VONU-223253 format. One record per residue (C-alpha): z, y, x; residue in one letter. Coordinates in steps of 0.02 Angstrom, whole numbers, plus 50000, padded with zeros to 5 digits. Example, Ala and Ser with C-alpha at 12.3 -4.5 7.8 and 13.67 -1.06 7.14 Angstrom:
2
503904977550615a503574994750684s
# end
This chain:
652
581594237044987x579794237544909x578464247544991x576874251444893x575334256044988x574134267644896x572244264644898x571084276744991x570844293344903x569694307644926x570364323145017x570524331844846x571564317344782x572644317444940x572924336144908x573414332744728x574674319344784x575414332444910x575624344444771x576584332144663x577734328244810x578034346944831x578444348644652x579614333644662x580464341544809x580744357844716x581504348644564x582604335944651x583154347844788x583134347244982x584704336844994x583924321944898x583094313845049x584804309145127x585804308944961x584724295344876x585684278244866x585014265144982x583864275145092x582824290345115x581554295044986x579854304444993x580424320544914x579754333145045x578014340545049x576934333745189x575554346545152x576824361045177x577624352545329x577884363745485x576654359845623x576974366745792x576754364345974x578064368146116x578014364746301x579614357246370x580134360246555x580344343646644x581204351746795x580004342846907x578574348847001x577494333047013x575844341647049x576694352747190x575954368947125x577554378247149x578204378546968x579054364946866x577954355346751x577864357846567x577444343546445x576574347146279x577544341946124x576744341745953x577944342445805x577784339945620x579314342145516x579814345245330x579894363945279x581214362445147x582714356545256x582294371045372x582304383245227x584034376945180x584704376545355x584814357545357x584474348245516x583344332945528x583294318345644x581804314345756x580564300045777x579734302045946x578244293346030x577874298546204x576194292446261x574774295446392x573434290846267x573334305046143x571704311746215x570934298946326x571024282846232x571894284646063x573294275745977x573314261545854x572054249045794x570814263545757x571074272745920x571694288745843x571864304245945x572804320645918x571724334245834x571934353245833x571234367545742x570264382045817x571854390745878x572514374945958x573774371145813x574114352245787x573184344845633x572984326345649x574444315245716x573924297745761x574754283245671x575754283645514x577494289345574x577214307345518x576384302445348x577744290645299x579304297945380x579094316945363x579184317145173x580734306445189x581634319745300x581164315445476x580294325445607x578964316945708x578754322345883x577254316445991x577444319846176x575964320546308x576624312446464x576424322746622x574654324246679x573914319846513x573104329246367x573944347046367x575364344246489x575624349346669x575974337646815x575304321046869x575374303546798x576514292046899x576414276346799x578144272646736x579014282646880x580154297446875x578914309546812x578354297846666x580154295146611x580684312746634x579234318246527x580134310446375x581944312046430x581694330946451x581164332346270x582694322146207x583814333946316x582904348646228x583164341946060x585034340746097x585164358846165x585134353946345x583394358646401x582114372046396x580544374046301x579214387746276x577814392246147x576534391546288x575984380646427x576334394746552x577424410146522x577794412346334x579394413846241x580904401646243x580974389846095x582554380946036x582604365545923x583894371545800x583014362545663x583644344945724x585374337345748x584664329345908x584774312045834x583234303645909x582314286845894x580864282246008x579474271145961x577814266146028x576684251546087x576314246446262x576414260946386x577304270946248x578544257046226x578774256346411x579274274246415x580564270546270x581284257246379x581404268446533x582114282946441x583454271346362x583924264146530x584384282246588x585794282646462x585224299246396x586374305746254x585564308346087x584384293646099x585094282545962x583794268945948x582124263046030x580814252445952x579724245546094x578214236146039x577374225546176x578344235646310x578384233846501x580174231346576x579674231146756x578004237446823x577974225446970x577944211646843x576404219846756x575434218346914x576164203447005x577094187246964x578124183147119x576694188947231x575284181947128x574114196847079x573844197946887x572494211046916x571264216247052x571874234647046x573504243847049x574344258846959x573234271747046x571744265346943x572764266546784x573274284046823x571504288846848x571024282846672x572314292146574x572484308446672x571714324646600x570174331346693x571134344846772x572604334046818x571374321846902x570674335647006x572414340447074x573344324147081x572384315547216x573944314747325x575014306847184x573684293147154x573624289847344x575504288147338x575374275247205x574044265547296x575044265147458x576624260247367x575844245747277x575044234747413x573944220747353x574954208547449x576204208247310x577664213347419x579034223747331x579194241547385x580224256347330x578914261347212x579264244947108x581184248247122x580934265247035x579894257046896x581064242346860x582194247046706x582974229246693x584434233246822x584894248346717x585074239246550x586914242246560x586604260846545x585724258846373x586694267546238x585294265446101x585054250645989x583504241346024x582164233745897x580974224646013x579264218045953x578074206946050x576614195446029x577014178546104x575194177146152x575074193846236x574024191546394x574124210346432x576034214746431x576584196146451x578094189246376x579024188346540x579354207446503x580134204146329x581194189346395x581994198346540x582274214546447x583124205146300x584184195046414x584814209446513x585174219046353x586144203846291x587234203446448x587804220946418x588044218846228x586714230746170x586424230845985x584674223045958x583384214545846x581754206245883x580084201745799x578984188445890x577274185945817x575864173445863x574694187745903x574134195046066x574374213346104x574534219145920x575614231445828x576544223845682x575784237145577x574194226945596x574834209545562x576334211645448x576134228745376x577144230545218x578584220845285x578504230545448x578584247345366x580004242545252x580994235745401x580644250545508x581124262045367x582824253745353x583064253445536x582804271945559x583784275745402x585284266945478x585224272645655x584604289845625x585224295045462x586774284245450x586344274045293x587404258045276x585924247645218x586414231245299x584944230545427x586284229845565x587014214245478x585254205745443x584634190945542x584244196645724x582584188245744x581034185745644x579814172945717x578024169445657x577854150745640x576024150545572x574834164345534x575804175145407x577254162745393x578914168645462x580644162045490x582324170445534x583744166745649x585434175445658x585194178245841x583944173945977x583634163446071x584074152045924x585894146445913x586194129146000x584824132346130x585294125446305x584294124846468x583694106446478x582864098546623x581294088346606x580364079646751x578634074346788x578214056046833x576634046946880x575614039646744x574214027246715x572894037946810x572854051346950x573394068046881x573814060346709x575704059046718x577224057646604x578564070246557x580324064446528x582104064946593x581994052846735x581824059046909x580234051846999x580554040847148x580444048347328x578644047547386x577884049747210x576524063247218x575084070847125x573724081047204x572484094547138x571314106847217x571224124847161x569654128847062x569664147547022x568334144546890x569564134946779x571054141246679x572394134546564x571244129246414x570094119646525x571634110446599x572394107146423x570724101546353x570714087446484x572534083546491x572244065346459x570894063446591x570904063346784x570164079946839x570324087047011x570894104246966x572604100646889x574074089446872x574614086046692x576224077846626x576554074646440x577794066246327x577244053046197x577134057846019x578754065545964x579744057045826x580734073045787x580254091245806x580684099745965x580984118545969x580884129446125x581764146046110x581834158246251x581314158646440x581094143346546x580624139746723x579734126646829x580264122547003x578894115447107x578854107847286x577064107447349x576184105247512x574644115947541x573134112347640x572844130647681x573874146747731x573804153947552x574044145747381x574314152147208x575184141247077x575184141446880x576294132146765x575934131046577x576774122346423x575604115146299x575844108946115x574584093846102x574144091445922x573104099045777x573594116145716x572924132245643x573424147645749x573004165445766x571424167345880x572354177746008x570964176946138x569654184546024x569304203946023x570614207245889x571944196245976x572354187245810x571794200045682x570194205445598x569974223045544x569274225045369x568154238945289x569444243445158x570904255345184x572594259045110x573754274145137x575444274345201x576384289645151x575704306545110x574174314945184x573074330245210x571214332645239x571564333045420x572774318045421x572524306645272x573764293445323x572494280345276x572144264845387x570934250145379x571774234545316x571834219145431x571844199745402x572324185645509x570964178945625x571324160245642x570654145045737x570854126845712x571454117945873x572074102445942x573024110346089x573974126246109x574604134146269x576224143446220x577054148046386x576504152046557x577084156746730x576294160646901x576754163047080x576084164647257x576764149647352x576934161147502x578434169147415x579434153347427x580884160947525x580864178647443x580204182547272x579744199947336x578944196747503x577514184347547x577334173547699x575914164147776x576054145447740x575904131547863x574634118447809x575414101747783x577234108847762x578114107147596x578804122447504x579824124747358x579624139147230x580224142847050x578974149746925x579644159846778x578944155046615x578554168746482x579754169446337x579264160646179x579854152546023x578854137045978x579124120945882x578204105745931x578064095945778x578304078145742x576744067545804x576304080445929x576574079646120x577354092446235x576404094246403x576804103246566x575234106746675x575404112646859x573834119946935x573124133547050x572224149146988x572324152646799x570584159546778x570614177046697x572514178646705x572924178546893x571804181847043x571274167747159x571944166247343x570844168847489x570544150147503x570384135047391x571904124947436x572254106747401x574064104647343x575114089447341x576584089647226x578164080447271x578664074447095x580454069747147x580734088047187x579774095747038x580554099546869x580544110646716x582124118746645x581664122746461x582604131946324x582784117346200x583704120646037x584914106546028x584764103146216x584694086446285x585274078146124x583714085646036x582584079946169x583294062746155x583004061845966x581214068445987x580664056746129x581814040746107x580444030846017x578994040946073x577404031246111x577254033046299x575634039346385x574654042246220x572984050746226x571154046846236x570494051746406x568724053046339x569064065546200x569324083646258x570594093346157x569974109646071x570974125146104x570624144146100x569094149546188x569404154946361x570454171346355x569494187346391x570104195846548x571604205846484x571524224846468x572044234546620x572764247546500x574544242946438x
# end
């Protein structure tokens, strides 16, 4: 399918285009959007589309004011099907960001006219899909913008904010034409067929609603979505941020909600102790155990260098969906926390169009039989796989061994002899790029292990883990494990402000537009950097969680403990001539918070290993390392990587 973007036009030109679309609609007829061969076509007038607001009853009283909360729902839908009595499917984005922070690369917010009627809808979903016969529905989560209730950060109220709308669209809920009182409103204009989409928090809501098994939700497209809120704030007890969900709620709540929701914020604070211990609050916000209830297909998108919603979320959600046979597709880019509209725009819109046409309109366009995975191999260069992780991938064990200098070890298949150790001291000022830059030198803050130069490429596809046995010198200790590709490359500059993209001054338009909602967006280009080392997967843990991933214990100095660190999902090829490295250290500066002390940790190498998802398994590892030059590297030459990552955003 070919998608043509139009160049930026003046408001008068936009209106002229809308008039032409309206004329086409009249000439072709209202059934053409669904009757066209191959896919829906833009035959309906965007300028004359119906724009309205309703308030859906969530059947919850989150702010305890004695009446059930209503969430605001802004709708834009084509006029012509309504005139003909034809029902249309729905594309829905439920978000807390429509008034506080905005959506998309340009932080667009909802806009309204003097009477409070919706005018501007953020993003391109309405501009592109309404002329093609879809309704676009944007939901303000409870406690945000024009909705009642309180923000509960992924909990029951957040999820019910959107689920109640799906119920209403399917004739099972109640809605009104006013925030209080008002007349009842039905959704007779839709057949109830709904697809949810969104990035970050919005994607998280899509995951959570799908995990309820609600009828009528046919597909979700979560972009950089959270699958478990505990894993957003902690990694096996290691704190990823110095604040909790109550601070996040305070940012997105509307002013009147903030004034009445102090008790809910306090409940969030009390339920999310900074110890990192699991509580009932986290159980309510963990969608992974309910993957078996998902009825919808899932088109998951994630940046493999996303340091905000880290790839642990994508990996565990994907694996859980796979165990339950959920129909799914994935795009994995080399960006950080970036929407595919801003790094692969034309291909993304074309693919999304096919996806919605198939799952919401019923077109047999082959998208369900297409390769399941698109992987970005270099900036702007993509490959496909029939499924993901790649066929032939198997968990393969690699082991660290002592090398020629302290802290500069080897990585291979042989178990180190008993008594072999490496030692490092946690330095909270250093992070993964500092460690990788000095991988070939003895430095006190890390223990590094690397293969020789590979004689065949080695692909890692999926999620891995590192098991560490360490003896601490203090009663608290945090651990990090990272995988590094040692060799020259040009990659997306994921740690810069744009997280791998640069926003340009020129714009193109996607779909139809009006003076109040042009559908025009700034173009982007890849922001790249030349490096000689790339960190591509990470994992963290508090060593005090050695006996229970969900509850920490004080450590006894001088006693060994064993714990497994879960590495973030990735898909990376280490080329011929490069080396694969595993680094184990303490605080990963900017990505986890330091412990209360600066422990010295001694690794028992005979009881430390990495289980990595290698395509081709042990045989591929053997081919790649059989004739590799051992212990290569110049200890006096630091390796260049991405500049130290900025502290990740506290807004998912």
